GUTIZA-521680 format. One record per residue (C-alpha): residue in one letter; x, y, z; residue number from 1. Coordinates in nm, 4 decimals, m for minus. Layout:
N
 res        u        v        w   n
   A        X        Y        Z NUM
...
//
This chain:
561
 res        u        v        w   n
   M m14.5432   2.3314  m1.7199   1
   D m14.7251   2.3640  m1.4271   2
   K m14.9807   2.1434  m1.2289   3
   D m15.2513   2.2354  m1.3666   4
   S m15.1343   2.3152  m1.7084   5
   L m15.0239   1.9023  m1.7187   6
   F m15.3644   1.7958  m1.5957   7
   K m15.5366   1.9792  m1.8410   8
   L m15.3335   1.8220  m2.1137   9
   S m15.3734   1.5198  m1.9272  10
   L m15.7437   1.5004  m1.9259  11
   K m15.7597   1.6371  m2.3162  12
   A m15.5687   1.3312  m2.4106  13
   S m15.7752   1.0909  m2.1860  14
   N m16.0510   1.1737  m2.3353  15
   E m15.9424   1.1422  m2.6961  16
   W m15.8874   0.7942  m2.5938  17
   L m16.2186   0.7409  m2.4159  18
   N m16.3971   0.8725  m2.7613  19
   S m16.1898   0.6161  m2.9620  20
   N m16.2347   0.2510  m3.0261  21
   I m16.0293   0.1070  m2.7117  22
   D m16.2175  m0.2125  m2.5004  23
   D m16.4451  m0.1377  m2.2328  24
   A m16.1617  m0.2368  m1.9551  25
   S m15.9444   0.0054  m2.1017  26
   K m16.2196   0.2793  m2.0738  27
   S m16.3215   0.2309  m1.7280  28
   E m15.9505   0.2288  m1.6168  29
   I m15.9324   0.5802  m1.7673  30
   I m16.2834   0.7041  m1.6100  31
   E m16.1225   0.5831  m1.2434  32
   L m15.7975   0.7742  m1.3530  33
   Q m15.9753   1.0835  m1.4207  34
   K m16.1444   1.1008  m1.0442  35
   I m15.9642   1.4055  m0.8704  36
   K m15.7837   1.1725  m0.6178  37
   N m15.5966   1.0197  m0.9191  38
   K m15.4949   1.3419  m1.0381  39
   N m15.0963   1.2559  m1.0351  40
   K m15.1793   0.9290  m1.1949  41
   L m15.3596   1.0596  m1.4753  42
   I m15.0813   1.3015  m1.5382  43
   E m14.8107   1.0455  m1.5299  44
   S m15.0201   0.8172  m1.7647  45
   F m15.1374   1.0817  m2.0166  46
   Y m14.8863   1.3799  m2.0113  47
   K m14.6584   1.2695  m2.3096  48
   N m14.6282   1.0008  m2.5545  49
   L m14.3625   0.7162  m2.4822  50
   E m14.0602   0.8270  m2.6884  51
   F m13.7918   0.6128  m2.8540  52
   G m13.4633   0.5787  m2.6220  53
   T m13.1123   0.3774  m2.6332  54
   G m13.3365   0.0811  m2.6094  55
   G m13.6743   0.1481  m2.8136  56
   I m13.9965   0.2041  m2.5905  57
   R m13.9683   0.1155  m2.2469  58
   G m14.2074   0.1799  m1.9886  59
   L m14.4913   0.1111  m1.6688  60
   I m14.7507  m0.1074  m1.8044  61
   G m15.0709   0.0098  m1.8071  62
   T m15.3446   0.2298  m1.9630  63
   G m15.2601   0.5473  m2.1205  64
   T m15.0443   0.7134  m2.3846  65
   N m14.7172   0.7427  m2.1516  66
   R m14.7588   0.3482  m2.0840  67
   I m14.7138   0.0377  m2.2680  68
   N m15.0278  m0.1398  m2.3646  69
   K m15.1565  m0.2631  m2.6804  70
   F m15.2665   0.0801  m2.8054  71
   T m14.9202   0.2753  m2.7956  72
   L m14.7591  m0.0788  m2.9081  73
   G m15.0290  m0.0404  m3.1816  74
   L m14.8984   0.2657  m3.2971  75
   A m14.5734   0.2029  m3.2906  76
   T m14.6282  m0.1051  m3.5061  77
   Q m14.8889   0.1022  m3.7524  78
   G m14.6385   0.3588  m3.7610  79
   L m14.3422   0.1113  m3.8701  80
   S m14.5369  m0.0767  m4.1027  81
   N m14.6085   0.2410  m4.2637  82
   Y m14.2736   0.3231  m4.2846  83
   L m14.1228   0.0182  m4.4156  84
   K m14.3951   0.0201  m4.6999  85
   K m14.2527   0.3686  m4.7712  86
   K m13.8814   0.2396  m4.7696  87
   I m13.9685  m0.1297  m4.9714  88
   N m14.1264  m0.2038  m5.2529  89
   S m14.2603  m0.5367  m5.2116  90
   N m14.2106  m0.8561  m4.9862  91
   I m14.1462  m0.6943  m4.6577  92
   K m14.0707  m0.9648  m4.3793  93
   V m14.0563  m0.8574  m4.0301  94
   A m13.9318  m1.1120  m3.7603  95
   I m14.0847  m1.0762  m3.3683  96
   A m13.9282  m1.2440  m3.0377  97
   Y m14.0677  m1.1734  m2.6815  98
   D m13.9570  m1.2445  m2.3212  99
   N m14.1009  m1.3619  m2.0618 100
   R m14.2633  m1.0637  m1.8764 101
   K m14.6365  m0.9350  m1.8675 102
   F m14.8162  m0.9388  m2.1548 103
   S m14.4757  m1.0124  m2.3648 104
   K m14.6702  m1.2815  m2.5589 105
   E m14.9862  m1.0858  m2.5988 106
   F m14.8075  m0.7801  m2.7013 107
   A m14.6109  m0.9927  m2.9485 108
   F m14.9157  m1.1481  m3.1405 109
   I m15.0843  m0.8447  m3.1427 110
   T m14.7948  m0.6897  m3.3026 111
   A m14.8111  m0.9732  m3.5462 112
   D m15.1398  m0.9111  m3.6324 113
   I m15.1295  m0.5129  m3.6945 114
   L m14.8211  m0.6086  m3.9626 115
   S m15.0052  m0.9027  m4.1426 116
   A m15.3279  m0.6443  m4.1500 117
   N m15.0864  m0.4030  m4.3488 118
   D m15.0003  m0.6760  m4.6180 119
   I m14.6520  m0.7620  m4.4387 120
   N m14.4988  m1.1130  m4.3715 121
   V m14.4261  m1.1770  m4.0282 122
   I m14.2141  m1.4570  m3.8596 123
   I m14.2882  m1.4968  m3.4920 124
   F m14.1427  m1.7538  m3.2417 125
   K m14.3682  m2.0007  m3.0921 126
   E m14.2316  m1.9464  m2.7522 127
   L m14.0153  m1.6933  m2.5837 128
   R m13.6625  m1.6402  m2.6876 129
   P m13.3292  m1.4149  m2.6282 130
   T m13.3139  m1.0850  m2.7852 131
   P m12.9776  m1.1772  m2.9674 132
   L m13.1687  m1.4709  m3.1462 133
   L m13.3789  m1.1856  m3.3022 134
   S m13.0982  m1.0270  m3.4148 135
   Y m12.9760  m1.3251  m3.5950 136
   T m13.2984  m1.4337  m3.7150 137
   V m13.3424  m1.1029  m3.8901 138
   R m13.0037  m1.1616  m4.0806 139
   K m13.0244  m1.5360  m4.1216 140
   L m13.3873  m1.4945  m4.3180 141
   K m13.3084  m1.1784  m4.4641 142
   C m13.5932  m1.0036  m4.2687 143
   S m13.6891  m0.6371  m4.3472 144
   S m13.7059  m0.5450  m3.9609 145
   G m13.7262  m0.6931  m3.6252 146
   I m13.9220  m0.6435  m3.3437 147
   V m13.8416  m0.7652  m2.9730 148
   I m14.1021  m0.7433  m2.6753 149
   T m13.9048  m0.6670  m2.3700 150
   A m13.7734  m0.4526  m2.1234 151
   S m13.4586  m0.5833  m2.0437 152
   H m13.3659  m0.5952  m1.6735 153
   N m13.6257  m0.3211  m1.5762 154
   P m13.8780  m0.4064  m1.2410 155
   K m14.1477  m0.6916  m1.3341 156
   E m14.4001  m0.3489  m1.3901 157
   Y m14.2441  m0.2663  m1.7157 158
   N m14.2422  m0.3778  m2.0570 159
   G m14.0957  m0.2631  m2.3888 160
   Y m14.0393  m0.2655  m2.7816 161
   K m13.7666  m0.2899  m2.9440 162
   V m13.7298  m0.2231  m3.3048 163
   Y m13.4435  m0.3524  m3.5510 164
   W m13.3148  m0.2625  m3.9144 165
   N m13.2612  m0.5234  m4.1716 166
   D m12.8944  m0.5506  m4.0615 167
   G m12.9615  m0.7267  m3.7241 168
   G m12.8807  m0.3925  m3.5371 169
   Q m13.1405  m0.1801  m3.3560 170
   I m13.2666   0.1431  m3.5717 171
   V m13.0587   0.4406  m3.5880 172
   K m13.1143   0.7490  m3.7592 173
   P m13.2331   0.7782  m4.0083 174
   H m13.4767   0.5126  m3.9491 175
   D m13.5824   0.5961  m3.5801 176
   E m13.6871   0.9212  m3.6868 177
   G m13.8756   0.7797  m4.0032 178
   I m14.0753   0.5957  m3.7622 179
   I m14.1562   0.8267  m3.5161 180
   N m14.2839   1.0632  m3.7808 181
   E m14.5061   0.8206  m3.9038 182
   I m14.6252   0.7448  m3.5550 183
   N m14.6816   1.1352  m3.5306 184
   I m14.8658   1.1724  m3.8026 185
   L m15.1144   0.8970  m3.7189 186
   K m15.2104   1.0211  m3.3487 187
   E m15.5391   0.8726  m3.3454 188
   I m15.5467   0.5056  m3.2100 189
   N m15.8250   0.4798  m3.4414 190
   K m15.5810   0.4441  m3.7226 191
   I m15.4325   0.1220  m3.6048 192
   N m15.5120  m0.1926  m3.8470 193
   F m15.5846  m0.4697  m3.6214 194
   N m15.7546  m0.6664  m3.8600 195
   K m15.4865  m0.9585  m3.8842 196
   N m15.4600  m1.1587  m4.2310 197
   K m15.3330  m1.5203  m4.0956 198
   S m15.1714  m1.6162  m4.4506 199
   K m14.9083  m1.3785  m4.3897 200
   I m14.7975  m1.5031  m4.0204 201
   Q m14.5584  m1.8034  m3.9726 202
   V m14.5014  m1.9393  m3.6497 203
   I m14.1528  m2.1092  m3.5880 204
   G m13.9950  m2.3071  m3.3057 205
   N m13.6245  m2.4251  m3.2988 206
   E m13.5266  m2.3931  m3.6282 207
   I m13.3257  m2.1066  m3.5948 208
   D m13.1563  m2.2181  m3.2602 209
   E m13.0060  m2.4816  m3.4506 210
   L m12.8540  m2.2468  m3.7181 211
   Y m12.7380  m2.0350  m3.4295 212
   F m12.5646  m2.2849  m3.2401 213
   K m12.3385  m2.3970  m3.5452 214
   D m12.2441  m2.0222  m3.5788 215
   L m12.1849  m1.9937  m3.2204 216
   K m11.9398  m2.3086  m3.2054 217
   S m11.6710  m2.1181  m3.4531 218
   L m11.6078  m1.8676  m3.1934 219
   S m11.4208  m2.0758  m2.9890 220
   L m11.0535  m2.0298  m2.9154 221
   N m10.9636  m2.3072  m2.7138 222
   D m11.0026  m2.6709  m2.6660 223
   N m11.2527  m2.7020  m2.3632 224
   S m11.3765  m3.0984  m2.4194 225
   K m11.1783  m3.2090  m2.1089 226
   S m11.2808  m2.8825  m1.9194 227
   E m11.3286  m2.9832  m1.5550 228
   L m11.4758  m2.6277  m1.5000 229
   K m11.7549  m2.6116  m1.2646 230
   I m12.0688  m2.3945  m1.3807 231
   V m12.3623  m2.2261  m1.2427 232
   F m12.5837  m2.0508  m1.4265 233
   S m12.8733  m1.8534  m1.3374 234
   P m13.1219  m1.7036  m1.6429 235
   I m13.3274  m1.4982  m1.3311 236
   H m13.6302  m1.6224  m1.4694 237
   G m13.5811  m1.5279  m1.8123 238
   T m13.5067  m1.6139  m2.1609 239
   G m13.1696  m1.7332  m2.1060 240
   I m13.2630  m2.0729  m2.0123 241
   T m13.4152  m2.1833  m2.3729 242
   M m13.0544  m2.1334  m2.5172 243
   I m12.7626  m2.0569  m2.2684 244
   P m12.7444  m2.4549  m2.1375 245
   K m12.6950  m2.5779  m2.4839 246
   A m12.4740  m2.3186  m2.5777 247
   L m12.2343  m2.3959  m2.2844 248
   E m12.2612  m2.7918  m2.4008 249
   T m12.1869  m2.6812  m2.7667 250
   F m11.8706  m2.5084  m2.6081 251
   G m11.7530  m2.8507  m2.4568 252
   F m11.8891  m2.7744  m2.1062 253
   K m12.0709  m3.0404  m1.9180 254
   N m12.0353  m2.9611  m1.5440 255
   I m12.3369  m2.6832  m1.5617 256
   I m12.5652  m2.6601  m1.2424 257
   I m12.8887  m2.4245  m1.3069 258
   T m13.0224  m2.2155  m1.0298 259
   K m13.3518  m2.4222  m0.9295 260
   S m13.4979  m2.1081  m0.7815 261
   Q m13.4555  m1.9160  m1.1041 262
   K m13.4458  m2.1652  m1.3445 263
   N m13.8309  m2.1602  m1.4927 264
   P m13.9464  m1.8167  m1.6373 265
   D m14.1878  m1.5857  m1.4295 266
   E m14.3298  m1.2725  m1.5103 267
   N m14.2704  m1.1301  m1.1377 268
   F m13.9371  m1.2346  m1.0881 269
   S m14.0235  m1.3851  m0.7290 270
   T m13.6654  m1.4029  m0.6146 271
   V m13.5396  m1.0735  m0.7165 272
   I m13.6121  m0.6911  m0.6711 273
   S m13.4993  m0.6206  m1.0049 274
   P m13.3616  m0.8784  m1.2800 275
   N m13.0519  m0.6744  m1.3314 276
   P m12.7433  m0.8889  m1.3215 277
   E m12.5247  m0.5494  m1.2452 278
   E m12.6739  m0.5708  m0.9371 279
   Y m12.5626  m0.8069  m0.6336 280
   E m12.9255  m0.8885  m0.5235 281
   A m12.9804  m1.0292  m0.8657 282
   L m12.6958  m1.2910  m0.8215 283
   K m12.7521  m1.3483  m0.4616 284
   E m12.9513  m1.7085  m0.5549 285
   G m12.6299  m1.7947  m0.7698 286
   I m12.3875  m1.7186  m0.5131 287
   I m12.5652  m1.9611  m0.2368 288
   E m12.5518  m2.1993  m0.5404 289
   L m12.1846  m2.0999  m0.6126 290
   K m12.0919  m2.1731  m0.2596 291
   K m12.2909  m2.4939  m0.1878 292
   S m12.1420  m2.6815  m0.4838 293
   K m11.8058  m2.5535  m0.4682 294
   S m11.8008  m2.4439  m0.8403 295
   D m11.5760  m2.2353  m1.0143 296
   I m11.7828  m1.9416  m1.1510 297
   L m12.1428  m1.8510  m1.1542 298
   L m12.2744  m1.6679  m1.4743 299
   A m12.6622  m1.4681  m1.4589 300
   T m12.8492  m1.3280  m1.7564 301
   D m13.1015  m1.0667  m1.7550 302
   P m13.4906  m1.1620  m1.8810 303
   D m13.4164  m1.1118  m2.2330 304
   A m13.0464  m1.2459  m2.2128 305
   D m12.8793  m0.9803  m2.3607 306
   R m12.6397  m0.9127  m2.0575 307
   V m12.4567  m1.1244  m1.8215 308
   G m12.3032  m1.0661  m1.4777 309
   V m12.0395  m1.3212  m1.3462 310
   A m11.9202  m1.3832  m0.9882 311
   I m11.6456  m1.6412  m0.9257 312
   R m11.5211  m1.8326  m0.5956 313
   K m11.1916  m1.7764  m0.5400 314
   K m11.0692  m1.9988  m0.2402 315
   K m11.3606  m1.9156   0.0165 316
   E m11.3995  m1.5850  m0.1069 317
   I m11.6779  m1.4591  m0.3519 318
   V m11.5745  m1.2005  m0.6117 319
   L m11.8209  m1.0390  m0.8252 320
   I m11.6619  m0.9310  m1.1568 321
   N m11.7805  m0.5972  m1.3291 322
   G m11.9123  m0.5099  m1.6803 323
   N m11.5847  m0.3051  m1.7676 324
   Q m11.3543  m0.6310  m1.6368 325
   L m11.5509  m0.8484  m1.8131 326
   A m11.5312  m0.6563  m2.1472 327
   S m11.1414  m0.6212  m2.0782 328
   L m11.1239  m1.0029  m2.0277 329
   I m11.3079  m1.1107  m2.3193 330
   I m11.1399  m0.8466  m2.5805 331
   Y m10.7709  m0.9364  m2.4112 332
   Y m10.8663  m1.3058  m2.4255 333
   T m10.9960  m1.2980  m2.7780 334
   L m10.6946  m1.0879  m2.9381 335
   R m10.4493  m1.3059  m2.7312 336
   K m10.5900  m1.6119  m2.8386 337
   K m10.5974  m1.5101  m3.2311 338
   K m10.2745  m1.3500  m3.2490 339
   E m10.1263  m1.7285  m3.0988 340
   K m10.3386  m1.8851  m3.3964 341
   N m10.1950  m1.6258  m3.6618 342
   N m10.5463  m1.5005  m3.6850 343
   L m10.5379  m1.1340  m3.6234 344
   Y m10.5022  m0.9263  m3.8877 345
   N m10.4414  m0.5344  m3.9760 346
   N m10.8169  m0.4902  m4.0274 347
   N m10.9093  m0.6390  m3.7452 348
   Y m11.1179  m0.3875  m3.4817 349
   V m11.2781  m0.3798  m3.1406 350
   A m11.5703  m0.1756  m3.0244 351
   K m11.6846  m0.0056  m2.7177 352
   T m11.9053   0.3036  m2.5854 353
   I m11.7622   0.5924  m2.4456 354
   V m11.8593   0.5152  m2.1040 355
   T m11.6702   0.2137  m2.1227 356
   T m11.3494   0.1306  m1.9706 357
   N m11.0023   0.3007  m2.1554 358
   L m10.8295  m0.0234  m2.0597 359
   I m10.9531  m0.1820  m2.3966 360
   D m10.8312   0.1165  m2.5636 361
   K m10.4673   0.0204  m2.4315 362
   I m10.5142  m0.3387  m2.4588 363
   C m10.5661  m0.3062  m2.8470 364
   E m10.3005  m0.0597  m2.8774 365
   D m10.0705  m0.3093  m2.7812 366
   F m10.1752  m0.5632  m3.0321 367
   N m10.1786  m0.3179  m3.2965 368
   I m10.5437  m0.3081  m3.3328 369
   N m10.7886  m0.0213  m3.3780 370
   C m11.0458   0.0293  m3.1060 371
   Y m11.3539   0.2529  m3.2389 372
   S m11.5671   0.4411  m2.9053 373
   T m11.9360   0.4957  m2.9975 374
   L m12.2218   0.6676  m2.7965 375
   T m12.3659   0.4705  m2.5277 376
   G m12.6029   0.2373  m2.6539 377
   F m12.5054  m0.1175  m2.8668 378
   K m12.6888  m0.0042  m3.1216 379
   H m12.4206   0.2711  m3.2355 380
   I m12.1763  m0.0330  m3.2182 381
   A m12.3868  m0.2291  m3.4730 382
   N m12.4294   0.0527  m3.6579 383
   L m12.0528   0.0917  m3.6732 384
   I m12.0050  m0.2702  m3.7939 385
   K m12.2425  m0.1797  m4.0627 386
   N m12.0512   0.0920  m4.1720 387
   K m11.7364  m0.0451  m4.1900 388
   K m11.7177  m0.2572  m4.4809 389
   N m11.3545  m0.2776  m4.5335 390
   E m11.2860  m0.3799  m4.1636 391
   K m11.3587  m0.6949  m3.9712 392
   F m11.5116  m0.6547  m3.6400 393
   I m11.3591  m0.8997  m3.3694 394
   A m11.5156  m0.8058  m3.0309 395
   G m11.6776  m0.5126  m2.8392 396
   G m11.8682  m0.4564  m2.5495 397
   E m12.0206  m0.1729  m2.2991 398
   E m11.9661  m0.1526  m1.9194 399
   S m12.3388  m0.2412  m1.8841 400
   Y m12.2681  m0.6006  m1.9239 401
   G m12.3290  m0.6245  m2.2876 402
   Y m12.0559  m0.8027  m2.4930 403
   L m12.0471  m0.9416  m2.8523 404
   V m11.7800  m1.1670  m3.0381 405
   G m11.8010  m1.2205  m3.3833 406
   D m12.0213  m1.0159  m3.6080 407
   F m12.3002  m1.2900  m3.7442 408
   V m12.5132  m1.1259  m3.4286 409
   R m12.5672  m0.7097  m3.4283 410
   D m12.6563  m0.6911  m3.0366 411
   K m12.5116  m0.7535  m2.7244 412
   D m12.5338  m1.0968  m2.6539 413
   A m12.4946  m1.3137  m2.3477 414
   I m12.5269  m1.6489  m2.5032 415
   I m12.1910  m1.5830  m2.6791 416
   S m12.0698  m1.3867  m2.3909 417
   T m12.1737  m1.6455  m2.1290 418
   S m11.9955  m1.9436  m2.3470 419
   I m11.6697  m1.7370  m2.4291 420
   L m11.6147  m1.6238  m2.0217 421
   C m11.6855  m1.9705  m1.9639 422
   E m11.4001  m2.0416  m2.1915 423
   I m11.1462  m1.7425  m2.0476 424
   A m11.2313  m1.9362  m1.7291 425
   N m11.1385  m2.2470  m1.8383 426
   W m10.8249  m2.1257  m2.0006 427
   A m10.7408  m2.0056  m1.6632 428
   K m10.8038  m2.3071  m1.4380 429
   M m10.5813  m2.4956  m1.6935 430
   E m10.2798  m2.2596  m1.5949 431
   S m10.4015  m2.2938  m1.2208 432
   K m10.5179  m1.9477  m1.2271 433
   N m10.8933  m1.8055  m1.2048 434
   L m11.0444  m1.4521  m1.3829 435
   I m10.8922  m1.2285  m1.1414 436
   D m10.5467  m1.3767  m1.1957 437
   I m10.5622  m1.3074  m1.5502 438
   L m10.7202  m0.9372  m1.4803 439
   N m10.4086  m0.8814  m1.2274 440
   E m10.1806  m1.0008  m1.5126 441
   I m10.3673  m0.7154  m1.7507 442
   Y m10.3356  m0.4198  m1.4901 443
   I  m9.9435  m0.5454  m1.4692 444
   K  m9.9346  m0.4993  m1.8041 445
   Y m10.0961  m0.2014  m1.8930 446
   G m10.1629  m0.0364  m1.5390 447
   I m10.4680  m0.0150  m1.3009 448
   F m10.7777   0.0924  m1.4615 449
   K m11.0778   0.1658  m1.1733 450
   D m11.4405   0.2162  m1.3154 451
   K m11.7363   0.2709  m1.1310 452
   L m12.1156   0.3566  m1.1942 453
   Y m12.3464   0.5786  m0.9655 454
   T m12.6958   0.5963  m1.0162 455
   I m12.9682   0.8389  m0.8786 456
   K m13.3203   0.7659  m0.9415 457
   L m13.5688   1.0239  m1.0050 458
   E m13.9157   0.9116  m1.1362 459
   G m14.1874   1.0787  m1.2523 460
   I m14.2211   1.4523  m1.3922 461
   K m14.0398   1.6317  m1.1344 462
   G m13.7474   1.3346  m1.1827 463
   R m13.7169   1.4349  m1.5324 464
   E m13.6602   1.8359  m1.4410 465
   N m13.3992   1.7102  m1.1943 466
   I m13.2181   1.4984  m1.4470 467
   Q m13.2265   1.8092  m1.6745 468
   K m13.1284   2.0751  m1.3950 469
   I m12.8272   1.8154  m1.3231 470
   M m12.6982   1.8031  m1.6641 471
   N m12.7292   2.1849  m1.6936 472
   E m12.5356   2.2523  m1.4268 473
   F m12.2556   2.0315  m1.5253 474
   R m12.2918   2.2052  m1.8387 475
   T m12.2831   2.5813  m1.7036 476
   N m12.0388   2.4522  m1.4144 477
   P m11.8288   2.1586  m1.4605 478
   P m11.5699   2.0960  m1.1491 479
   N m11.2097   2.2041  m1.1719 480
   L m11.0604   1.9258  m1.0266 481
   I m11.1355   1.5122  m1.0312 482
   F m10.9750   1.2686  m0.8674 483
   N m10.7696   1.5558  m0.7059 484
   M m10.6303   1.6316  m1.0372 485
   K m10.6947   1.9318  m1.2700 486
   T m10.9661   1.9316  m1.5594 487
   K m10.7915   1.8960  m1.8774 488
   K m11.0846   1.8933  m2.1015 489
   I m11.4692   1.8953  m2.1245 490
   I m11.6482   1.7162  m2.3984 491
   D m12.0636   1.8240  m2.4430 492
   Y m12.1739   1.5582  m2.6684 493
   L m12.4640   1.7720  m2.7636 494
   N m12.2163   2.0192  m2.9512 495
   Y m11.9202   1.7808  m3.0205 496
   N m11.9420   1.5956  m3.3238 497
   N m11.5199   1.5398  m3.4146 498
   K m11.4934   1.2377  m3.2044 499
   I m11.8374   1.0564  m3.2851 500
   K m11.9208   1.1716  m3.6403 501
   N m12.2657   1.3278  m3.6956 502
   E m12.3625   1.2027  m3.3717 503
   K m12.4870   1.3498  m3.0814 504
   A m12.6185   1.2823  m2.7449 505
   D m12.7181   1.4319  m2.3672 506
   V m12.3734   1.3432  m2.2464 507
   I m12.1111   1.5594  m2.0494 508
   Q m11.7463   1.4198  m2.0069 509
   I m11.4960   1.5439  m1.8190 510
   L m11.1321   1.4421  m1.8107 511
   S m10.8077   1.4975  m1.6320 512
   D m10.4534   1.5410  m1.7484 513
   N m10.4208   1.1263  m1.7636 514
   D m10.7267   1.0698  m1.9294 515
   S m10.9368   0.9679  m1.6185 516
   S m11.2765   1.0592  m1.6479 517
   I m11.6596   1.1363  m1.4847 518
   T m11.9089   1.1100  m1.7304 519
   V m12.2405   1.2048  m1.6806 520
   R m12.5709   1.0931  m1.8865 521
   P m12.9465   1.0630  m1.8228 522
   S m13.0586   0.7024  m1.8711 523
   G m13.2301   0.6354  m2.2116 524
   T m13.4360   0.3359  m2.0621 525
   E m13.4916   0.4265  m1.6974 526
   P m13.6066   0.7329  m1.5011 527
   K m13.2334   0.7681  m1.4030 528
   I m12.8952   1.0030  m1.4086 529
   K m12.5958   0.7776  m1.4562 530
   F m12.2413   0.9259  m1.3501 531
   Y m11.9543   0.6959  m1.4771 532
   F m11.6277   0.7054  m1.3167 533
   S m11.2848   0.5941  m1.4856 534
   L m10.9909   0.6438  m1.2960 535
   N m10.6453   0.4673  m1.4255 536
   S m10.2489   0.4930  m1.2802 537
   K  m9.9984   0.3073  m1.2730 538
   K  m9.8629   0.4527  m0.9487 539
   L m10.1707   0.4408  m0.6876 540
   N m10.2925   0.1158  m0.5568 541
   H m10.6334  m0.0070  m0.5735 542
   K m10.7655   0.1043  m0.2369 543
   K m10.6013   0.4418  m0.3341 544
   M m10.8196   0.4782  m0.6374 545
   E m11.1212   0.3579  m0.4883 546
   E m11.0960   0.6168  m0.2330 547
   L m11.0739   0.8788  m0.4976 548
   I m11.3740   0.7546  m0.6886 549
   D m11.5899   0.7300  m0.3580 550
   K m11.4749   1.0938  m0.2644 551
   E m11.6465   1.2059  m0.6239 552
   I m11.9252   1.0027  m0.5192 553
   D m11.9951   1.1415  m0.2190 554
   I m11.9462   1.5044  m0.3520 555
   I m12.2366   1.3951  m0.6003 556
   K m12.4390   1.2473  m0.3249 557
   K m12.4442   1.5710  m0.0928 558
   K m12.5176   1.7952  m0.3827 559
   Y m12.8176   1.6056  m0.5527 560
   V m12.9494   1.3283  m0.3222 561
//
């Protein structure tokens, strides 16, 4: 569609909003957007409706159908209400949590109002809480659904809306499609019922926290009571501060330093460009504290505390550990400790996503435990746990720094992950080792696995088009060589459903003779296209493998950046 057509479409959509019952401030903003000088801004705000991605609805805060505001979230909530009433006969109950972002609390309580106006019982936290606690609450209080207002690790200009089903996992088929259909039927924001029913809303404090900590303690596989591990923790201005310090104490850790500059919740994330624990920049403040205090380990969580980044001090060197390595450490440690305690059974299994390192498959094979791969997004792992009734989930993770141990939560959980990773670091320290030493032992046993992510940011309508062009090119003209090896197999997950039954996704995976791979996919939550490189070898060293991956990245940079 050309720009003039998009402008006409956006103008029509914005006029529909002007003629609705929205507030005067929103109307003034739309009138300003409709001026010729703001043509591009109007298009970006109104040319389409926000869509459900791998993490629900996520977008820039502002006025418009393609923005996060009380009306777009109101439509989502009204659609969810209508869907729940069709699926559940009576006593519908929904739990709501929210993070520290701009308007998160306001959006959460507006969401509660709409649900209550639709005769739905609501349990909402009085104060900000981590996303995994919402998943836990849905299960513990037997809720029909759950909602978290968050945009996870996105920059401060974003917010979002995650929806959970009664198993505590994020919505998947058929519920996501059913809810979207209900939202599309509504179309007009005048159909949102904002008339709250106070008697349907229950505000809760820390009652659920205490139940969670009791279950958390059961995951510990080592005696940490005499630990000398020195820990630095940073919540990067987010919800982790509400639970993670106490979680670490529950696991027996006492030497905990909280990064002062990032301790307090801050909607502007004033010490970072983006609160993403995958990125060095977000860890800088914690690293300063790690060096200054001569601590052993730094752990930093994203705003909704479902993902964690880690750095360790190795003599005078600071080493960052990536998501694939952390997932491998968690799974190796959990399986090894359970086996030592004669608590590992044939029906136990591990789960990961298709873009997460195959080192985990090797580890599971060695322990004679099944390892299942799902599409990207932890909701697919949660759905796997729900459906595998005759098997027991032990641990799982994804390369994007999200992990889970145990199954009382059904989403990636940085409260659990932080506790377990400190336990692994403590176990290593008791043997005069660190996490890198344990990783090297794993590599000696299973081979070296080198994994790397390269991302291209492509914003707006043009960006969307370019992302699709890149995907189409990989579909029609995939490389014949990767890492100097012949391409053995191409998997297009839009047209391939043998490996992951009945699931399709816009993902291309190119495999070589030794099952090393390059995977390409658009992000489900950000305007980015992601390239995942996975190389394994028992012959090559770390440096040579790094060079081979960087060579592939250079090819992509020259072609698309």
